[in-house]
GUPA-478438 format. One record per atom (N, C-alpha, C): x, y, z. Coordinates in steps of 0.02 Angstrom, whole numbers, plus 50000, padded with zeros to 5 digits. Layout:
XYZ...
END
This chain:
508295120648978508705116348940508705109548953508755108249026508775101149051508155097549027507555100549027506925097349013506935096548941507115100548900507145100248828507595093548811508135093248839508615087748821508335080848851507945081348909507645075248939507115073148887506735077548857506145075448813506405072848751507005075348725507285072348665507485065048687507765063648742507925056748761507345052548767506765055248787506185051248795505955049248724505925054148677505715052148607506185047348580506845048148591507315042948557507185035748585507095035348653507015028748677506325026048661505825029848662505115027548636505205025148564505545028548521505665026348450505995019848445506565018548490506865012048490506375006548510505975007648561505525002848585504935001448535504735007048504504195006048459504465002848396505035003848372505305000348314505434992848332505614991348386505714984648403505094980648406504554983648433503864981448446503634979648373503654984148326503404983648257503764978348220504354977448233504684971748204504444965148224504154964248282504044957248312503294956548311502854961448301502094960948308501774963248246501154962148246500674964648198500734972348201500784975648143500824983348144500264986548193500484990348233500044993448284499494996848254499655001248201499125005648173498765002648107498724995448110498384992448056497604993548068497344997248020496615000248025496104994448041496184988648002495724983548012495724981148085496314980548115496424977648179496074982548233496224989048217495924994348264495184993848260494854993348198494104992948193493864987248237494174981248235494024975548267494034977148343494534980148368494624982148437494114986548463493904991248420493424996648439492744993048455492604987448422491954983848429491924980348502492454980048534492504976048596492344981848651491834979848697491644984448748491654980348820491924983548869491994980648932491874985748987491404984249034491244988649083491364985149150491604988749200491694986349268491414991749318491134990549371490874995149422490944991549490491204995049538491294992349600491424997549649491624995649709491774999849770491604996649841491475001049884491274998449949490895003749985490495001350035490225005450088490565004850153490655010250188491105009650246490795013250307490845009650368490705012450433491255012450478491555017350506492105016950548492045021850610491855019250666491875023050727492605022350760492825027650787493475027350821493465031450888493815028050939493845031451001494565031951019494785038151036495475039951053495555043151123496035039851160496205042451223496765047251213496605053751229497045058951216497585060751270498185061851244498795063751293498775071351296498475074051349498345081551353499015084851370499525081751389500165084751401500655084651341500445081351284500875080151227500875087051185501455087551148501515094051103500995093751057500865087851018500385088250965499685088950980499475086751044498875088551069498775095951070499265098751103499255106251117499245109551049499585107751004499585110750937498925110350899498595104850906498015103550868497385106250899497395105050967496765106851004496725113051044497275117351045497275122851088496675127451083496405128951022495785133451028495205130551060495125124451056494495121251083494615114051108494905112651167495095106151188494555101751202494605095851170493945090951185494005087051250494555087251285494595083651348495025077551340494865072651383495285066151387495145060951333494585061851301494445056351245494105060251189494125057351126493845060351069493505053851028492825055351013492475051050974492435052850902492525048850853492425051050782492035044750744491615046450696491245042150658491365043550584491545039050540491525039750469491045035550435490625038850397490165035550353490325037250280490415032450243490615034850169490565028850121490865030050061490875025050008491425027049957491625021949924492055022749870491745019449808491675023249755491475020649693492035021149637492125015449606492615015249555492335011449496492525013949433492315010349374492775011249315492775006949271493135006749212492725004949149492915008549097492615006549034493175006048981493125000448938493554999348887493164998848817493325002948771492935003048706493495002048654493664995948645494224994548599494894997148627495175001548587495865003548611495845009848664495185011848673495065017448717494865015148789495075018748837494785016148909494745022348956494425021649006494295027049055494255023549125494525026649174494475023949241494425029049291493955028449344493835033249395493755030449461494025033349513493905031449578493765037849622493155037249654492895042649695492755040649764492975044649812492835043849883492365048949907491865047349948491355052149974491235050050048491445054150092491415052550161491085058150202490685056250259490405060850308490725058750367491015063550407491415062850467491055066950521491005063550582490675066450639491235066750691491385072650709491945073850764491715078850817492205081550848492025086850902491655093050868491835094550801491525100150767490845098150733490605092750745490005091150708490075086550649489565086850604489605083550542489825087150487490345084450445490555088250388490715083250331490635085350278490705079450226491355081450173491555076650139492135077050099492095072250038492155075549979492175071149921492825072249884493155066449861493835067149831493875062549768494025065449714494225061449655494955058449666494935052749686495635049249700496035048249632495645045149584495955044849516495425045549465495635048249408495215048349348495565050049286495615045149244496025046849184495795042249124495995044949070495905041849000496485038148973496425033148940496975028448912496815026948840497415026548807497425024148732497905018948727497705012848706498115007548696498165004748622498515007548584498525005548508498724998248503499164995348544499384989248542499614986348607499794979448617499964976948679500564979448713500974983348668501634985548694501674993448705501054996448700501075003948701500455006648734500435011148781499855014148816500035020848827499505025348816499565032648836498995034848883499155038348937498655040048988498685047249000498085049849020498045056749037497495057649089497665061549146497205062649198497525061749266497015061149316497285060349384497445052849396498135051849413498355044849419498855043849476498935038049503499405035449544499845031449512500535032949507501045029449469501285023349505501235023449573501455017249612502215015249600502615020349596503375018649585503665016749657504125011649651504475009249715504335002549727504674999349768504554991849788504464991049859504504996749902504414996249975503704995749987503574992750053502884991350073502674997150116503054999450164502805005450204503065011950181503575012450149503845018750121504065017750052504185022750012504375022849945504815029249932505475029449948505845035549939505985037349861505825031849815505875033549742505265035349708504715036249755504085037349721504045045549715504325047749654504415054849650503785058949629503335055249603502685059049577502105056649611502125054149670501555051549705501545054949775500985054649807500925056649879501235051149920501555052749982501805047150027501305043050056501485036950067501015032150098500935033750172500435031350211500385031250278500635025050301501285024150336501545017850351501075013850399500665017450443500215013750482499665010050446499515011850383499035008750341499275009050268499795005850246500085006850187499715004350122499244999850134498834997450081498265001550062498145006350097497555010650084497665014650021497195016049976497295019049914497435026049923497885028849879498135035449876497795039649826497785046349841497555050849794498065052949738497965053249676498415054149629498535061349610498975062749564499095069149535498895068649458498725075149433498625075049361499255075249319499255069949277499845068649241499765066749169500175067049129500135064449060500715059649050500585053249033501095048349032501025042848989501405037848986501355032448941501775025948968501685020848933502095014948946502265011648880502895010148872503165007348805503555000848827503344995248804503584989148829503824985048768504384981348784504664976648737504944970348770504804964848747504994958348772505544955648730505984951248772506624948848737506684941148757507094937348725507244930748744507984931648770508074928148828508744928748861508704931148929509254933148964509284935749029508814941749037508864946748989508394952448986507744950648955507224949349002506574946548975506064952948955506124958348993505704964148975506034970148992505894975348947506104982148953505554986648942505404991548992504804995748987505085002649003504785007648967504925014748983504295018348996504285021849046503675025649072503885033149087503715037549035503875044949044503175047749070503315053149109502765056649144502845064349143502375067949121502375075249121501895077349177502105081649222501675083349276501675090949285501115094349269501085101549270500885103549345501115109249366500965111849431500715118949427500105120349433499845127249421499415127949481499105134449489498735136149546498185131549558497865129249512497175124949521497415117549491498035116249476498135109549454498815106749493498735101949531499335098849573499665104549615499315109149637499645114849670499955112249740499755106549766500015103749831500715100549815500845099849751501475096049735502135099849752502125106449737502695111149742502565117949720503115120549698503065127149669502685127849606502165132649602501715132549550501995136249490501655135749435501925139149371502425135449330502455129049340502985125049306502735117949279503075115649226502945108749207503525104849213503415099249254503965094749269503935088349228504505084849222504475078149188504815073249233504645067049225504935061449261504935055349217505245050249237505305044049196505525038149236505285032049218505505026249243505645021149198506295017749197506515013049152506485006349185506125001649171506014995449206506334989449164506684985049198506994979349167506864973349207506664967649178506674960949212507324957749188507804957549235508444955149211508634949549266508754943249239508954937549280508454936849334507794937149311507204936549361507254940949419507554947049409507594952349456507204958549424506764961349463506414967749443506834973649464507004977649411507434983449420507124989649389507224995449425506945001949397507455007049409507515010749360507945017249361507405023449354507475027749402506855032949403507225039949404506825044549379507195051549370506605056949369506745062349404506265068049411506685074749398506395079249359506735086249359506155090949341506285097049368505795102949355505905108149405505505113249402505585118449445505165117949508504625113849509504165113049567504515109349623504995105049609505425101449660506085100949625506575099749669507245098849646507355092449610507845091749569508025085849530508165080349573507975073849559508135068449600508255061649554508595057349574508695051249541508555045449584508355039649563508235033549604508335026649571508405022149609508465015049580508135011049635507765005449615507515000349657507604993549628507504988449671507484981549647507044977149691506844971449659506514966549697506674959449671506824954649715507064948549697506824942849744506554937349712506364931649752506934926749762507254926549823507834922549830507624915649836507034914249871506694907749874505974908349858505614903349853504844903749838504524907349893504784907449953504474910350008504814915950037505344918950008505774923950029505874929849972505644935549982505794940749935506214946249970506694949049934507014955349963506924961049910506904966949942506824972849894507194979049926507314983549886507634989449909507584995949863507675001549889507665008049853508205012349871508425016449828508885021449839508735027749799508675033849839508495039949800509015045349819509225049449770509685055149783509285061549763509265065949807508875072549801509395078049802509405081849751509795088149746509465093449774509915097449811509755104249840509125103349880509085098349921508545097549977508555103250028507995106150046507965110950094507915108150164508505106950196508565104050259508365109450311507945107550367507725112150412508045111050485508195116750514508465116050580508015120950626507805118250684507345122050730507675124250791507615130850808507865133350865507325133650918507435134750979507055134451040506605140551035506795146151003506335151851000505875151650942505765145950906505355145350847505635147050788506185149650781506535151150716506745144950678506555144950613506765139650569507315141450524507895138150519508385139150479508405133450422508515135950360508555130850308509205131150272509435125550247510095124850214510025119750157510215121850095510225117350040510745111950044510555106050034511075100550031510805094849990511255090949960511075084449923510995079249980510445075349979510285070250021510195063649988510265058350028510115051150005509645048950055509055045450025508585041150066508595034450034508565029250083508545022950052508145017950100508015012550069507585007450102507795000450081507824995950136507984988950123507524984550167507154979550129506624975550162506654968850135506174964150169506124958250148505404956050166505134950550134504464947850145504604940450152504384936750208504504929850218503814926650236503724920650205503114916850215503304910350250503054908750309503234902550341502754896650318502904890850339502484884350325501794885350354501744889150406501104889850449500734896850421500864898550359500504904250332500614911050375501154911950404501324917950439501744921850391501544927750368501884932750328502224937750375502874938650362503274943750400503584948150353503424955050364503674960550321504154964650356504774965850341505234969050381505544974450336505664980650358505954986250324506374990550363507004992950342507344997750369507265003750319507145009950345507085016150301507505021350332507875024250295508325030150309508035036350268507775040650303507505046750275507965052850273508315053550222508815058050209508605065850225507935067050213507665073450225507435074450292507515070050338507265070450407507715074950448507365077650502507775081650550508095077950604508585081450637508945078350692508445078250752508555073450802508195073350862508235079350905508835082050906508865088750943508415094250915508375094250852507905099550817507155098250835506955091650833506355090350848506165091850923506585090750968506485092951036506395099951041506865104251009506715110951006505995113150985505775109550936505145110850912504575109950959504625103750995504165102551045504185107451106504775109251120504825114951179504535121051158504555123651100504265129151069503485128851074503235123051056502515121951052502265122151128502625119851174502405120251247502415127851264502915131651246502975138651257502405142751229502255140951168501625144251134501025142751167500955136451191500305134351222500265137951294500765138651327500755141351396500585149151381500845151951333500705159251317499965160051300499765155451260499005156051235498595155851300498725150951346498285149851405498315156451449498875159451451498955165251498498645171851470498785172851404498605178751369498085178651316497965172451292497535172051230497795173351167498475174651168498805175951101499005169551066498705169251002498855163450966499445164150911499735170150912500265171950861500845167250862501025164150922501605160050922501515153350890500875151950874500785145150839500875146250761500875152150739500875153250665501485150750633502135151350661502655148250628502655140550623502395137650673502275130550672501775127850620501235131950614500685129650570500895130650499501465134350484501675135750417502125130450396502395125550445502915121350423502655116250377502035113750385501775108250333501835111250263501645117450253501625120650190502305120850160502785121350203503515122050189503845115350176503525110350180503795103350166503965098950229503785101350287503895097450346503315093250361503495086350380502955081550391502925079350466502395078750504502365076250569502395068350568502295065850511502295058750500503055056450485503365052750531504085050750527504535056450506504565061350550505015066950532505755066450544505985061050580506675059950597507005055250543507535052850555507935050050497507905041950490507865038150544507935031150535507355027550572507115022450536506485018850561506545011350538506265007450582506155000150575505424998850568505254994650521504554992950510504494984850510503994982550557503884975350558503114973950558502914969650515502214967950508502164960550507501714957550549501694950150556500894948850541500774944350493500054942650474500044935450471499544933050515499404925650521498764924150489498744919750442498124918050403497784912150437497174913050461496754908150491497084903550545497314906850598497594902950651497084898450687497394893050708496884887950745496314885650697496434885750635495914883350583495304887850586495374894350610494764898550612494664902150540494194899450506494104901450438493954909250433494264912350377494144919350362494404924350418494784921850463495104926150520495784927150513496024933550509496744934750501496904940250552497304938650608497614943550647498224945650623498444952150645499024955350621499324959450676499974960550671500294965050719500814968850680500844975850696501284980150667501694984550714502284985450707502664990750747503124994450703503155000850720503625005650683504065008750741504685007750732505155009950783505585015850752505635021450794506035026850772506765025950809507245024250769507885022750801508235028450832508085034350806508475040450829508275042450901507665040450924507555042250997507255036551040507135030651003506925024551043506205024151048505825028651023505045027951037504765023950978504145021750986503855016950939503085016450946502805013450901502095012350911501895004950901501335002550927501114995550923500434995850893500314991750839499664991750804499434984150803499044981950849498684975650844498094976250804497984971350761497314971550730497014964750716496394963950714495954958050699495534959450631495644954950585495194954950523494824948850515494204950550497493724944150490493234945650434493144940550391492704941150328492224935350330491694935950372491234929950381490814928450320490714933050277490344931550210490704935350157490464933750093490834936450034490684943850035491204947650021491174955150013491134958950076491154955550137491084959250199491744958450235492024964450252492684964050287492584968050351492784964850409492764968550475493494968450498493644974850527494314975850556494324979650620494544976350673494614979850736495414980850748495554987150765496304988850762496394994050813496944993550851497204997950901497855001450880497985007250904498635010850888498855013350959499475011650983499725013651051500465016151034500485023151041501195025451034501515025051101502185023751103502585022651165503215026451153503365031051204503975034951208503945039351259504555042151279504675047151328504485054151308504585059051352504505065951333504985068151281504695072051236505045075051176505375069751130505005064051125505135059451072504595058851025504695056550968504175056950914503525053750936503515047250956502905044050977502675046251046503105048051090502945050251160502535057251150502605060551096502275067351090501675067651043501495061651023500865061050984500305062951020499695064850989499125068051024498735062751060498775056151040498435050451073498885046151118498575044351176498885039451220498705032251188498125031851155497915025551121497305027551075497225023251026496705024250980496355017250962495755016650963495345010450942494925011750889494945008250831494435009750781494205002650750493575002750738493204997050707493004999350639493154995150585492944997150517492564991650486492014992950455491634988050423491564990750352491724986450311491754987450232491324982350197490894984650161490484979950118490634981550045490964976550008491144978049943490584975949891490564979249838490054977549785490364977949716
END
């Protein structure tokens, strides 16, 4: 019933936007205009080739090292090499369009060489006019204003805050955009409905299968402030609402924020014996951040993130204690069964990436210091406020010639025993990435 009412609201709002657009523009379905548009053809093709060797110093006493490597321990260090490519292309034939992004990588690690090919995005689009678009296929919606986290991104995979600019894999959706412009304080109004099916072979990683879910975003540019109202409902995940904003207070200072309410979230509690207790509760997640550019071309990005679905520090400690006990049992008896409850957690919604509740993010990017052309050093830190652990990510970026990007980056987790970053599998990691764009 809720989905039916929601779809009726979608149709009503689309009708209002469409009628307003028709009153101000040339009729969208004028056949002569469509024939002219069909004659236009545009092709784009690009991507990159990548080489990325990585060397990691492993913390053999950490819980996550024991969990990942207990069957076949690699020792004190681990070498990995990634060879691959990304190919992406788009074609526009009048009002019709198509886009695809494909990743193909070969990875060499302790298990030898193995390959992986992933369709990151692939969808068709129909644009009958400048204020209307319909899309179907595998798509990333990019909802939210945050840089490292997006609590209101209800129909996308979560970002990796250690590398948030990296492209994400999408979900198969059917959606559209309906846009109208105005004179006055309200300059733009846009409505984006999304239908997201979840079945055994379609989006089955999203949530409970056998259901069709709906979501929507209402965007407004009001008083030079970007505002979004977001909504999701269905049986694959619980209902959730969100709002976000972005505002330039000065030419060099931007502030942004997100707020999400999630109904009937399955909160987890971990006991020392490995038992997992769940409790349904309505939770709030939110983010507040800023981006500042100095006169010396130093960009500072700062964000505070509250993860309403995160676990308590005591529960995470219990989980680490249980992993240590399972590891000791495996070493003494060869019995792997105690690891089974832990390995199931990821499928049940638990994430080892930022599992606690409160985090600070700071990224500093200095463009061409000391007048060194095409050189950009950066530094990032992510602090877990709940246990005081953090990681340090220094990096050097250099582009000596057109289309060539070189990045040297280190990741150093810092924390005591039974803290989030203190129990990471690495003591440190160094990676060098070469990308040639074409």
